[in-house]
C-alpha positions as CSV (number, residue, x, y, z in Angstrom):
1,M,19.8,23.8,-86.7
2,K,22.1,21.4,-84.3
3,L,23.9,24.5,-83.1
4,I,21.0,25.9,-82.1
5,N,19.8,22.3,-80.0
6,S,23.8,22.4,-78.6
7,T,23.7,25.6,-77.4
8,S,19.9,25.3,-76.3
9,F,21.2,22.3,-74.2
10,V,24.0,23.9,-73.1
11,L,21.8,26.7,-71.5
12,S,19.0,24.7,-70.5
13,L,22.3,23.2,-68.0
14,L,23.2,26.2,-67.1
15,L,19.5,27.5,-65.9
16,L,18.9,24.2,-64.1
17,A,22.6,24.3,-62.1
18,I,21.3,27.9,-61.1
19,V,18.3,26.8,-60.0
20,A,19.7,24.1,-58.2
21,K,22.1,26.1,-56.2
22,A,19.2,28.7,-55.6
23,Q,16.9,26.0,-53.9
24,P,16.5,26.9,-50.4
25,I,18.0,24.2,-47.8
26,N,16.1,21.3,-46.7
27,R,16.1,23.3,-42.5
28,K,13.5,20.4,-41.6
29,A,15.8,17.4,-42.5
30,V,18.9,19.2,-41.4
31,V,17.0,19.7,-37.8
32,Q,15.6,16.3,-37.4
33,R,19.3,14.2,-38.5
34,H,20.0,16.0,-35.0
35,T,17.0,14.3,-33.2
36,V,18.7,13.8,-29.9
37,V,18.4,10.1,-29.1
38,N,18.7,8.5,-25.3
39,T,18.6,5.0,-24.4
40,K,19.7,4.7,-20.6
41,F,19.3,6.7,-17.8
42,D,22.3,9.0,-17.9
43,S,22.4,12.1,-15.6
44,L,24.0,14.3,-18.3
45,S,21.7,13.7,-21.1
46,S,18.4,15.2,-19.8
47,L,15.7,17.1,-22.1
48,S,14.4,20.5,-22.1
49,V,11.2,21.9,-23.3
50,G,10.2,26.0,-23.1
51,N,9.9,28.8,-25.0
52,G,12.5,31.3,-23.6
53,K,10.9,32.6,-20.4
54,F,9.8,28.9,-18.9
55,A,12.0,25.3,-19.0
56,F,11.2,22.2,-17.7
57,T,13.5,19.4,-18.1
58,V,13.2,15.7,-17.5
59,D,14.9,12.5,-17.5
60,A,14.3,9.0,-19.0
61,T,10.6,9.0,-18.5
62,G,9.9,12.2,-20.4
63,L,9.6,13.5,-16.7
64,Q,10.8,14.8,-13.9
65,S,10.6,11.3,-11.8
66,F,14.2,10.7,-10.7
67,P,15.5,14.2,-9.8
68,D,17.6,13.0,-6.9
69,F,19.9,10.6,-9.5
70,Y,20.4,13.4,-12.3
71,A,21.0,16.3,-9.7
72,R,24.8,15.8,-9.7
73,G,24.5,16.1,-13.7
74,V,22.1,18.3,-15.8
75,P,19.4,19.1,-13.2
76,L,15.7,18.3,-13.6
77,G,14.6,22.1,-13.1
78,T,11.8,24.0,-13.5
79,Q,12.1,27.8,-13.5
80,S,10.4,30.5,-15.3
81,E,11.5,34.0,-15.3
82,W,9.4,35.7,-12.7
83,G,9.9,32.8,-10.1
84,W,12.2,34.4,-7.7
85,H,12.5,34.5,-3.8
86,S,14.2,35.8,-0.9
87,F,14.3,34.5,2.5
88,I,13.4,36.7,5.3
89,D,15.8,39.5,6.7
90,T,15.7,39.7,10.5
91,S,18.8,41.5,10.5
92,G,18.1,44.3,8.6
93,F,20.9,44.1,6.4
94,S,22.3,47.1,4.9
95,F,24.3,46.9,1.4
96,E,26.4,49.9,2.4
97,E,27.8,47.0,4.8
98,T,28.9,45.5,2.0
99,L,30.7,48.8,0.6
100,K,34.6,49.0,0.3
101,D,36.7,52.5,-0.1
102,Y,39.5,52.2,-2.5
103,T,41.6,54.8,-3.5
104,I,41.5,55.7,-7.0
105,H,43.5,58.6,-8.5
106,G,43.3,59.9,-5.1
107,R,40.1,59.8,-4.5
108,K,37.9,57.3,-2.8
109,V,35.8,55.1,-4.6
110,S,33.2,52.5,-2.8
111,Y,32.6,48.9,-4.4
112,G,30.4,46.3,-3.4
113,V,32.9,43.4,-2.3
114,Q,33.2,40.2,-0.2
115,V,34.1,42.3,3.0
116,K,35.5,39.8,5.8
117,E,35.1,41.8,8.7
118,P,33.6,43.0,10.7
119,E,31.3,39.5,11.3
120,K,27.9,41.8,10.4
121,A,29.6,42.3,7.1
122,T,30.3,39.1,6.5
123,K,26.6,38.2,6.7
124,A,25.4,40.8,4.6
125,V,27.5,40.0,1.7
126,T,26.2,36.7,2.1
127,W,22.8,37.8,2.5
128,F,22.6,40.5,-1.0
129,R,24.9,37.6,-2.6
130,Q,22.0,34.8,-2.2
131,N,18.9,36.9,-1.8
132,P,16.9,37.1,-4.2
133,H,17.9,33.9,-5.8
134,R,16.0,32.4,-8.6
135,L,13.2,29.7,-7.4
136,Q,13.2,26.0,-8.5
137,L,9.0,25.9,-9.2
138,G,8.2,22.4,-8.9
139,N,9.3,18.7,-9.8
140,I,6.0,17.1,-12.0
141,G,7.4,13.3,-12.4
142,I,5.6,10.1,-12.6
143,E,5.5,7.0,-9.5
144,I,5.0,3.9,-10.8
145,I,3.8,1.0,-8.4
146,M,5.2,-2.4,-9.5
147,K,3.5,-5.8,-8.5
148,S,5.2,-5.9,-5.3
149,G,4.1,-2.5,-3.8
150,A,6.9,-0.8,-4.3
151,I,7.5,2.4,-6.0
152,A,10.1,1.5,-8.9
153,G,13.3,3.5,-9.0
154,V,16.0,3.7,-11.8
155,S,17.2,0.2,-11.5
156,D,13.6,-1.2,-12.4
157,I,13.5,0.4,-15.6
158,T,14.4,-1.0,-18.7
159,N,14.6,-0.7,-22.7
160,V,15.1,3.0,-22.6
161,S,14.1,4.5,-25.8
162,Q,13.7,8.7,-25.8
163,T,14.1,11.0,-28.9
164,L,13.8,15.1,-29.0
165,D,12.6,16.0,-31.9
166,M,13.7,19.6,-32.2
167,W,11.7,20.4,-35.5
168,T,8.4,20.0,-32.5
169,G,9.9,20.3,-29.4
170,E,8.4,16.9,-28.9
171,I,10.2,14.6,-26.6
172,H,9.0,11.2,-27.0
173,S,10.0,8.4,-24.0
174,R,9.6,5.1,-23.9
175,F,10.2,2.1,-21.6
176,M,9.4,-1.0,-19.8
177,V,8.4,-1.4,-16.0
178,D,7.8,-4.4,-14.3
179,G,6.7,-6.1,-17.6
180,A,4.6,-3.6,-18.9
181,S,5.3,-0.8,-21.9
182,V,4.9,3.0,-20.7
183,E,4.7,5.5,-23.5
184,V,5.1,9.5,-22.7
185,F,4.8,12.4,-25.0
186,T,5.8,16.0,-23.7
187,Y,5.3,19.0,-24.9
188,G,6.2,22.9,-23.7
189,H,3.5,25.7,-24.6
190,G,5.2,28.1,-26.9
191,D,3.8,31.1,-25.0
192,E,2.9,30.2,-21.4
193,D,5.1,28.6,-18.3
194,A,3.2,25.1,-19.3
195,I,4.1,21.6,-20.4
196,S,1.3,18.8,-21.3
197,V,1.8,15.1,-21.3
198,R,0.3,12.4,-22.8
199,L,0.7,8.5,-21.2
200,N,0.2,5.5,-23.1
201,S,0.2,2.2,-20.4
202,S,-2.1,-0.7,-19.2
203,L,-0.4,0.4,-16.1
204,V,-2.5,3.6,-16.1
205,K,-5.6,1.5,-16.3
206,E,-4.7,-0.6,-13.9
207,G,-4.3,2.9,-11.3
208,R,-0.3,1.8,-11.0
209,I,0.5,5.0,-12.4
210,Y,1.1,8.0,-10.4
211,I,1.3,11.9,-11.5
212,R,3.7,13.0,-9.0
213,V,3.7,16.9,-7.8
214,R,6.5,17.7,-5.6
215,F,7.4,21.3,-4.1
216,P,11.5,21.8,-3.2
217,Y,12.4,24.3,-0.8
218,P,15.3,27.1,-2.1
219,T,18.9,25.9,-0.7
220,G,20.1,29.3,-0.5
221,D,23.1,27.6,-2.2
222,W,25.2,29.0,-4.9
223,K,24.0,25.9,-6.7
224,D,20.3,24.6,-6.1
225,V,19.3,22.2,-8.0
226,G,15.3,21.5,-6.8
227,N,15.7,18.5,-4.6
228,N,16.0,19.9,-1.2
229,W,13.0,17.8,0.6
230,S,14.0,19.3,4.2
231,N,12.6,22.3,5.5
232,N,9.0,21.0,5.2
233,D,7.9,23.4,7.9
234,R,9.4,26.7,6.6
235,H,7.2,26.7,3.5
236,Q,3.1,26.0,2.6
237,S,1.4,24.2,0.2
238,S,-2.2,23.1,-0.5
239,I,-5.3,22.2,-2.5
240,L,-6.3,25.3,-3.6
241,E,-8.9,24.0,-5.8
242,N,-10.1,20.5,-6.7
243,G,-12.7,19.6,-9.4
244,R,-13.1,16.7,-11.9
245,N,-11.2,17.5,-14.2
246,K,-8.9,20.7,-13.3
247,A,-6.9,21.4,-9.7
248,V,-4.6,24.9,-8.6
249,L,-2.1,24.3,-6.0
250,Q,-0.9,27.1,-3.7
251,H,2.4,27.2,-2.2
252,N,3.7,29.9,-0.3
253,L,7.4,30.7,0.3
254,D,8.0,33.7,3.1
255,T,6.4,36.6,1.2
256,T,6.8,34.8,-2.4
257,R,3.3,32.9,-3.8
258,Y,2.6,31.2,-6.8
259,Y,0.4,28.8,-8.2
260,T,0.2,25.2,-10.0
261,S,-2.9,24.9,-12.4
262,L,-3.5,21.3,-13.4
263,A,-6.1,19.5,-15.9
264,W,-7.1,16.5,-17.4
265,N,-8.7,14.3,-19.4
266,G,-10.8,11.0,-17.7
267,M,-11.1,10.2,-14.2
268,A,-8.1,10.7,-11.7
269,L,-7.9,12.1,-8.2
270,L,-6.0,14.1,-6.7
271,K,-5.2,13.7,-3.0
272,E,-1.9,15.0,-1.0
273,K,0.9,12.4,0.1
274,A,2.7,13.9,2.3
275,A,3.4,17.9,2.9
276,H,4.2,19.1,-0.2
277,Y,3.9,16.2,-2.1
278,F,0.7,15.4,-4.4
279,L,-1.0,12.7,-6.3
280,L,-2.8,12.9,-9.2
281,V,-4.0,9.2,-9.8
282,P,-5.7,8.5,-13.3
283,T,-7.8,4.9,-13.6
284,S,-10.1,5.3,-16.5
285,A,-8.2,4.3,-19.3
286,T,-5.0,3.1,-20.9
287,Q,-4.8,6.8,-22.2
288,F,-4.3,9.8,-19.8
289,E,-3.5,13.4,-20.9
290,F,-2.7,16.2,-18.2
291,S,-1.2,19.7,-18.5
292,C,0.4,22.1,-15.7
293,R,0.9,25.3,-15.8
294,F,2.7,27.7,-13.1
295,E,1.8,31.1,-12.6
296,D,2.7,34.0,-10.5
297,N,-0.6,35.5,-10.2
298,R,-4.1,33.5,-10.3
299,D,-5.2,33.1,-14.1
300,S,-8.9,32.3,-14.8
301,R,-8.1,31.2,-18.1
302,P,-8.4,27.7,-18.9
303,V,-5.4,25.4,-18.8
304,Q,-4.5,24.4,-22.6
305,T,-5.2,20.9,-23.4
306,Y,-2.2,18.4,-24.2
307,A,-3.7,18.5,-28.2
308,S,-3.5,22.5,-28.2
309,T,-0.2,22.4,-26.3
310,A,1.3,20.3,-28.9
311,A,-0.4,22.2,-32.0
312,N,1.4,24.9,-30.5
313,S,4.6,23.9,-30.0
314,Q,4.7,22.4,-33.1
315,F,3.7,26.0,-34.7
316,R,6.0,27.3,-32.4
317,W,9.2,25.2,-33.8
318,K,8.5,25.2,-37.3
319,N,7.8,29.1,-36.9
320,F,11.0,29.3,-35.3
321,W,13.2,27.5,-37.5
322,N,12.1,28.4,-40.6
323,S,12.6,32.0,-39.7
324,G,16.4,33.7,-39.1
325,G,19.3,32.4,-40.5
326,F,20.5,28.7,-41.8
327,V,23.4,26.2,-42.1
328,D,23.4,23.4,-43.9
329,F,27.5,21.1,-43.8
330,A,26.2,18.3,-45.9
331,G,28.9,17.0,-48.3
332,S,31.5,18.5,-46.3
333,T,34.3,15.6,-46.4
334,D,36.0,17.0,-43.2
335,K,34.7,14.5,-40.7
336,R,34.4,16.8,-38.1
337,A,31.7,18.6,-39.9
338,I,28.7,16.6,-39.0
339,E,29.8,17.2,-35.1
340,L,30.0,21.1,-35.5
341,E,26.6,21.0,-37.7
342,R,25.2,19.1,-34.3
343,R,26.1,21.4,-32.0
344,V,25.2,24.4,-34.4
345,I,21.1,23.1,-34.2
346,L,21.1,22.0,-30.3
347,S,23.2,25.5,-29.4
348,Q,20.1,27.2,-31.5
349,Y,17.4,24.8,-29.6
350,L,18.7,25.0,-25.9
351,T,19.3,29.3,-26.3
352,K,15.8,29.4,-27.8
353,V,14.3,27.6,-24.8
354,Q,16.6,28.9,-22.1
355,C,18.2,32.8,-23.1
356,A,14.9,34.2,-25.5
357,G,13.0,35.5,-22.4
358,Q,12.7,39.8,-21.5
359,Y,16.1,39.6,-18.8
360,P,19.2,38.7,-19.3
361,P,19.7,34.9,-18.7
362,Q,21.8,33.4,-15.7
363,E,24.9,31.0,-17.4
364,T,22.6,28.1,-16.4
365,G,19.4,29.1,-18.2
366,L,16.1,28.2,-17.1
367,T,17.6,24.8,-15.6
368,Y,19.6,25.2,-12.4
369,N,20.7,27.7,-10.4
370,S,24.8,28.8,-10.4
371,W,25.9,32.3,-9.3
372,Y,22.8,31.9,-7.2
373,G,20.0,32.1,-10.4
374,K,21.7,35.5,-11.5
375,P,22.7,36.9,-14.7
376,H,26.1,38.5,-14.9
377,L,25.8,40.8,-17.8
378,E,29.2,40.6,-18.9
379,M,28.0,37.1,-20.3
380,H,25.2,38.6,-22.1
381,W,26.9,39.9,-25.3
382,W,27.4,35.6,-25.7
383,H,23.8,35.3,-24.8
384,G,22.6,37.5,-26.6
385,I,24.1,38.6,-30.0
386,H,23.5,35.8,-31.8
387,F,20.0,36.0,-32.0
388,A,21.0,39.1,-33.9
389,L,23.3,37.1,-36.3
390,W,21.1,34.4,-37.1
391,G,18.8,37.6,-38.6
392,R,16.8,37.1,-34.9
393,T,17.0,40.5,-33.5
394,P,13.7,40.9,-32.3
395,V,14.7,37.8,-29.7
396,L,17.9,40.0,-28.4
397,E,15.6,43.1,-27.9
398,K,13.4,42.2,-25.8
399,S,16.0,41.4,-23.4
400,L,17.4,45.1,-24.0
401,N,14.2,47.0,-22.5
402,W,15.3,45.7,-19.2
403,Y,18.2,48.0,-19.3
404,S,15.7,50.8,-19.8
405,K,13.9,49.6,-16.6
406,V,16.9,49.2,-14.4
407,S,19.0,52.4,-15.5
408,D,18.4,54.0,-12.1
409,K,20.4,51.3,-11.0
410,A,22.6,51.8,-12.9
411,R,22.7,55.4,-12.6
412,A,22.9,55.1,-8.6
413,I,26.1,53.0,-8.9
414,A,28.2,55.7,-11.0
415,K,26.9,58.3,-8.4
416,R,28.0,57.0,-5.7
417,Q,31.7,56.3,-7.5
418,G,31.8,60.1,-8.8
419,Y,31.4,58.9,-12.1
420,D,28.5,60.6,-15.0
421,G,26.1,58.1,-16.7
422,L,25.0,54.6,-16.1
423,R,27.4,52.1,-14.9
424,W,25.8,49.1,-15.5
425,Q,25.7,46.1,-12.8
426,K,27.8,42.9,-12.9
427,M,25.9,40.0,-11.0
428,T,22.4,41.6,-10.5
429,D,18.8,39.9,-10.6
430,N,15.2,41.2,-12.3
431,N,15.3,44.3,-10.3
432,G,18.2,45.2,-11.5
433,D,19.8,45.3,-7.8
434,E,24.1,44.6,-7.7
435,A,25.2,42.2,-5.6
436,P,28.8,42.6,-3.5
437,S,31.4,40.3,-5.6
438,S,35.2,40.6,-5.4
439,V,35.6,40.1,-8.8
440,G,32.4,41.5,-10.3
441,A,32.6,45.0,-8.5
442,F,35.4,45.4,-10.8
443,L,34.5,44.0,-14.5
444,I,33.8,46.6,-16.8
445,W,33.6,44.8,-20.1
446,Q,30.0,44.6,-19.2
447,Q,29.7,48.3,-19.8
448,P,30.0,48.7,-23.8
449,H,27.6,46.1,-24.2
450,F,24.2,48.2,-24.7
451,I,26.2,50.0,-26.9
452,Y,27.0,47.2,-29.0
453,F,23.1,45.0,-28.9
454,T,21.7,48.7,-30.3
455,E,24.0,49.2,-32.9
456,L,23.3,45.5,-33.5
457,A,19.5,46.7,-34.1
458,F,20.2,49.3,-35.9
459,R,21.9,47.9,-38.5
460,A,18.8,45.4,-38.7
461,S,16.2,48.3,-38.7
462,K,18.1,51.1,-40.1
463,S,15.6,53.1,-38.6
464,K,15.2,56.2,-36.7
465,V,12.7,54.5,-34.4
466,T,15.8,52.4,-33.3
467,L,17.7,55.7,-32.9
468,E,15.1,57.4,-30.5
469,K,14.3,54.2,-28.1
470,Y,17.9,53.5,-27.5
471,K,19.8,56.7,-27.4
472,D,19.3,57.8,-23.7
473,L,20.7,55.2,-22.5
474,V,23.1,54.9,-25.2
475,F,24.6,58.1,-24.6
476,A,24.2,57.8,-20.7
477,T,26.4,54.7,-21.2
478,A,29.3,56.6,-23.3
479,D,29.1,59.4,-20.5
480,F,30.2,56.9,-17.6
481,M,32.9,55.4,-20.0
482,A,33.9,58.9,-20.7
483,S,34.3,59.7,-16.9
484,Y,35.8,56.7,-15.9
485,A,38.8,57.2,-18.2
486,Y,41.5,59.0,-16.2
487,D,43.3,61.8,-18.0
488,D,47.0,60.8,-16.5
489,P,49.5,63.8,-16.7
490,A,52.4,61.7,-16.5
491,T,52.0,59.8,-20.0
492,N,49.4,62.7,-21.5
493,R,47.0,60.1,-22.1
494,Y,43.3,58.8,-20.9
495,I,44.0,55.4,-19.3
496,L,41.8,52.3,-17.8
497,G,42.7,51.8,-14.7
498,P,43.3,51.0,-11.6
499,G,40.4,49.7,-10.4
500,L,39.4,47.2,-12.4
501,I,39.5,43.7,-13.1
502,P,39.6,42.4,-17.0
503,A,37.3,39.7,-18.5
504,Q,40.7,37.5,-18.0
505,E,40.3,37.7,-14.3
506,R,43.6,36.8,-13.4
507,W,44.4,40.4,-12.2
508,K,44.4,42.5,-9.1
509,A,42.2,45.6,-9.5
510,E,44.6,47.6,-7.2
511,V,47.1,47.2,-9.6
512,T,45.7,46.6,-12.9
513,M,46.1,49.1,-16.0
514,N,45.2,48.9,-19.5
515,P,43.7,45.8,-20.4
516,A,43.6,45.2,-24.0
517,Y,40.3,44.1,-25.0
518,E,38.3,46.6,-22.7
519,L,41.0,49.3,-24.3
520,V,39.8,48.4,-27.6
521,Y,36.6,48.0,-26.4
522,W,36.0,51.7,-25.2
523,H,37.5,52.9,-28.2
524,W,35.0,51.4,-30.6
525,A,31.8,52.1,-28.2
526,L,32.4,55.7,-27.7
527,E,33.3,56.1,-31.9
528,T,29.6,53.9,-32.1
529,A,28.0,56.4,-29.8
530,Q,29.3,59.6,-31.6
531,Q,28.2,57.9,-35.0
532,W,24.7,57.8,-33.2
533,R,24.7,61.8,-32.7
534,K,26.0,62.0,-36.5
535,R,22.4,60.1,-37.3
536,L,20.6,62.3,-35.1
537,N,21.7,65.4,-36.7
538,L,23.7,66.0,-33.2
539,P,27.4,67.1,-32.7
540,R,30.1,65.1,-31.7
541,S,30.5,65.1,-28.3
542,E,34.0,67.2,-27.6
543,K,35.1,64.7,-24.1
544,W,34.2,61.9,-26.1
545,D,36.7,62.8,-28.7
546,A,39.0,63.8,-26.5
547,I,39.5,60.1,-25.3
548,L,39.1,58.9,-28.5
549,A,42.1,60.8,-29.6
550,R,44.5,60.3,-26.5
551,L,43.5,56.7,-24.9
552,F,46.0,54.9,-23.9
553,P,47.3,52.5,-26.8
554,L,47.8,48.7,-26.3
555,A,51.2,48.1,-24.7
556,I,53.6,45.7,-26.4
557,Q,56.1,43.4,-25.7
558,E,58.8,41.5,-28.1
559,G,56.6,42.5,-31.0
560,R,53.0,40.5,-28.8
561,Y,50.3,42.5,-27.0
562,L,50.4,42.9,-23.0
563,F,47.5,41.6,-21.4
564,T,47.5,44.7,-19.4
565,S,50.5,47.9,-19.7
566,S,51.2,46.7,-15.9
567,G,51.1,42.9,-17.3
568,T,54.8,43.1,-17.9
569,D,55.1,39.4,-16.5
570,S,52.1,38.3,-19.5
571,Y,54.0,35.8,-21.3
572,T,55.9,34.5,-18.0
573,N,54.0,34.5,-15.4
574,P,51.8,31.0,-16.0
575,E,49.0,32.6,-13.7
576,Y,48.4,34.7,-16.6
577,I,48.0,31.9,-19.4
578,T,44.9,31.0,-17.8
579,D,41.5,31.8,-18.0
580,H,40.0,33.6,-21.1
581,P,42.4,34.9,-23.7
582,S,40.4,38.0,-23.7
583,V,43.4,40.3,-25.2
584,L,42.0,38.1,-28.8
585,G,38.9,39.7,-28.2
586,A,40.5,42.9,-29.1
587,W,40.5,41.7,-32.7
588,G,37.9,38.9,-32.7
589,M,35.2,40.1,-31.0
590,M,36.1,44.3,-31.9
591,P,36.4,44.7,-35.4
592,K,39.2,46.2,-36.7
593,T,40.0,50.0,-34.8
594,R,42.9,51.8,-35.1
595,M,44.4,50.3,-32.2
596,I,45.1,47.4,-33.6
597,D,48.3,46.4,-35.5
598,R,47.6,42.7,-37.5
599,S,51.1,41.7,-37.4
600,V,51.6,42.1,-34.0
601,M,47.8,40.2,-33.1
602,Q,49.2,37.7,-35.3
603,R,52.3,37.1,-33.3
604,T,50.0,37.5,-29.9
605,F,47.7,34.6,-31.6
606,D,50.6,32.5,-32.5
607,W,51.9,32.3,-29.3
608,I,48.6,32.2,-27.5
609,W,47.7,29.1,-29.7
610,T,51.1,27.2,-28.4
611,N,51.5,28.1,-25.3
612,W,47.9,28.9,-23.7
613,S,46.9,26.2,-20.5
614,W,43.6,25.2,-22.8
615,K,42.4,23.2,-20.3
616,D,41.7,26.5,-17.5
617,T,39.8,27.9,-20.3
618,W,35.9,28.4,-20.4
619,G,33.2,27.6,-22.9
620,W,33.2,30.9,-25.0
621,D,36.7,31.0,-25.4
622,F,37.1,28.5,-28.1
623,P,34.6,30.8,-30.0
624,M,36.9,33.7,-29.7
625,T,39.9,32.4,-30.4
626,A,38.1,31.4,-33.7
627,M,36.7,35.0,-34.3
628,T,40.2,36.4,-33.5
629,A,41.4,33.1,-36.4
630,T,38.8,34.2,-39.0
631,R,39.6,37.9,-38.6
632,L,43.6,37.3,-39.4
633,G,42.6,34.5,-42.3
634,M,43.3,31.7,-40.9
635,P,39.8,29.6,-41.9
636,D,41.8,26.1,-40.7
637,K,42.7,27.4,-36.8
638,A,39.0,29.0,-36.4
639,I,37.5,25.6,-37.0
640,D,40.3,24.3,-34.5
641,A,39.4,26.2,-32.0
642,L,36.1,25.9,-32.4
643,L,36.1,21.9,-32.0
644,M,39.5,21.7,-30.1
645,P,39.4,18.8,-27.5
646,V,39.2,20.4,-24.0
647,Q,36.9,19.3,-21.4
648,T,35.2,22.9,-21.3
649,N,34.6,22.9,-24.9
650,T,32.6,19.6,-24.7
651,Y,29.1,19.4,-26.0
652,L,27.1,16.7,-24.4
653,N,24.8,14.5,-26.2
654,N,21.8,16.9,-25.6
655,G,24.2,19.9,-26.9
656,H,24.5,21.6,-23.5
657,N,28.4,22.6,-23.2
658,Y,29.7,20.9,-20.3
659,Q,32.5,23.2,-18.0
660,D,32.9,20.5,-14.7
661,E,30.9,19.1,-12.2
662,R,29.9,22.6,-11.3
663,L,28.9,24.2,-14.4
664,T,27.7,20.9,-15.9
665,I,26.0,23.3,-18.4
666,Y,26.7,26.7,-19.6
667,L,25.0,28.3,-22.2
668,P,27.7,31.2,-23.1
669,G,29.5,28.8,-24.6
670,N,26.5,27.7,-26.8
671,G,25.8,31.3,-27.9
672,G,29.5,31.7,-28.7
673,L,29.8,29.0,-31.0
674,L,26.5,30.5,-32.9
675,A,28.2,33.9,-33.0
676,A,31.0,32.2,-34.4
677,V,30.0,30.5,-36.8
678,A,27.8,33.1,-38.3
679,M,30.8,35.5,-38.6
680,M,33.0,32.3,-40.0
681,V,30.0,31.9,-42.6
682,A,28.5,35.3,-43.4
683,G,31.9,37.1,-42.6
684,Y,32.0,40.4,-41.1
685,E,32.4,44.3,-41.2
686,G,35.1,44.7,-43.5
687,S,35.8,41.3,-45.2
688,T,35.6,40.5,-48.5
689,Q,36.6,36.6,-48.8
690,P,33.3,34.7,-49.0
691,M,33.0,32.5,-45.8
692,P,35.8,33.7,-44.2
693,G,36.5,31.2,-41.8
694,I,35.7,28.2,-43.5
695,P,38.5,26.0,-44.9
696,K,38.3,25.4,-48.7
697,K,39.4,21.8,-48.6
698,G,36.9,19.7,-46.8
699,W,34.1,21.8,-46.2
700,K,31.1,22.5,-48.3
701,V,28.5,25.0,-46.7
702,R,25.2,26.1,-47.6
703,W,23.7,29.3,-45.7
704,E,20.7,31.5,-45.9
705,G,19.8,34.6,-43.3
706,L,22.7,34.9,-41.3
707,V,23.9,38.5,-41.0
708,R,27.6,39.8,-41.2
709,M,29.2,40.4,-37.6
710,I,30.5,43.9,-37.2
């Protein structure tokens, strides 16, 4: 009897242990332990609400009250996917004016570059780089009237206490001004280009808090932070409708027109203070609620109330966090674990707010313009693949439909240059037009991305529907790659270049040959395209097979991979140990192919780890390095890479990846971090060790719903 009882007791303990182990992660607790807290005005700590196609960024007041103070930090932007603008072309510029012929393998190939002569060509380059540009839609702030009659400034506001609850999408801001307390709740709508706000303060009833709506004019500069209050005569703003509890403002800029619809509760008066400057003045109670929706076309639907917007935000964010993958680092003794977990949670929030729409995002998302607000397709890999690895492939697929819409532009580029298929753009816009660039025009590593994205989509669905949906673009993408590779009689190999700049943008286009990462990516993508043909019961392409059989091998010098075959001074020229160490991407971003030798990559990694100028890198270089370390079986180095103490690997209080004063936010870094963590935890194609990128000592990781990396 005692034996039976003892056995039952042991079995009960084992059962309890199994049940405990199987308990799902308390996702809400993990998310909310990283609630963002601000206790002062800090231009680098602004917070955003949004839904992936619209974002609204606020200061410590919970609105966009002090845009000039935040202009050099993380600006107070209001941007949408549809919000673009072009200045009027009074000179009749033609894109052909930006083209320059280069002799590539005995024939002329034209590229849209930053031509410096003649003068009109230079102006045409500026025009096509500058237009269209993403538009800052409007600034919604509060003005507080002091007892003295002056408008309160930053120094007049004290006792700041602000939080961002990422589980609900709520920004809760509290502060004191002129002896009175002010409380502001801010939500972004999960489906509409709209925000809603609740104000609590005695100053509301006293008529000393105004809601300010201002429309800036675009600067047309590389960077636009939405605080250009000059050029009043170049645009028009007006009150189109002004009712008891609602109003509509119209903003015209050249041929661009859009609307701002307002709705509120209680008594309030909307008035025009100056050009492009409107005030909504509530006077009825200590609490005031209002909503604001931006529209590219007049929308007859009522603007959502504060209560409905708050409920929508809470529902959408709860659904987001409870879907897809999750990671919990609780119990780790390595003190860096809590910081890595913070970066993971905030990066998920930020990429959902900034990068989860129907178009490839710009590198600064929907906060402010960099590169005139234009997306760079080579960065789409870093912006997008993590959605699939975190079990949210439909989010990635939303932006894949854009490639179909702009494929005619990509086909035209290939045809102009004498190639087959589709040559995907680099610096582009919603319409898929190409912007001239003396670097971007020669990049090729964005070309295979579409095959990578759709392979992720197929692996998630295992469906012939996915194959049929994307097959034509997959094959046309591969057709360009095949025609771009040159059958070199001198080497009896297919080569890449010259006329290219690799991902490591330190090499001259006219002489650069066979960059390591691009060679491997070419090989992987062509073989994957062949697999798509096989899945569809189609014969293999003979042309693609010919290239796969004779593609130029990675060049080796002193037992390490050269960064390019033409770069025999890869390891001795100081210029070439800066920027992206993209040679690591050949077996990090890329899976193991027959082009890679493990021992050679190990020596390459070791040299780069010790000698690279890490201060001259970018935010996604650290995740890329972590990926390579993981594939090489070095989890300690993978963690060290992700948390390397370098300025461009800084993650601000609000979670943004800071680069420098020009790029105070850099979303490829956030996306890269998420992709690397997913791979380090869930593994990759062919990996056999559990959590191959997580050290055994000092780290405890629980995870759910992540997908293996290719």
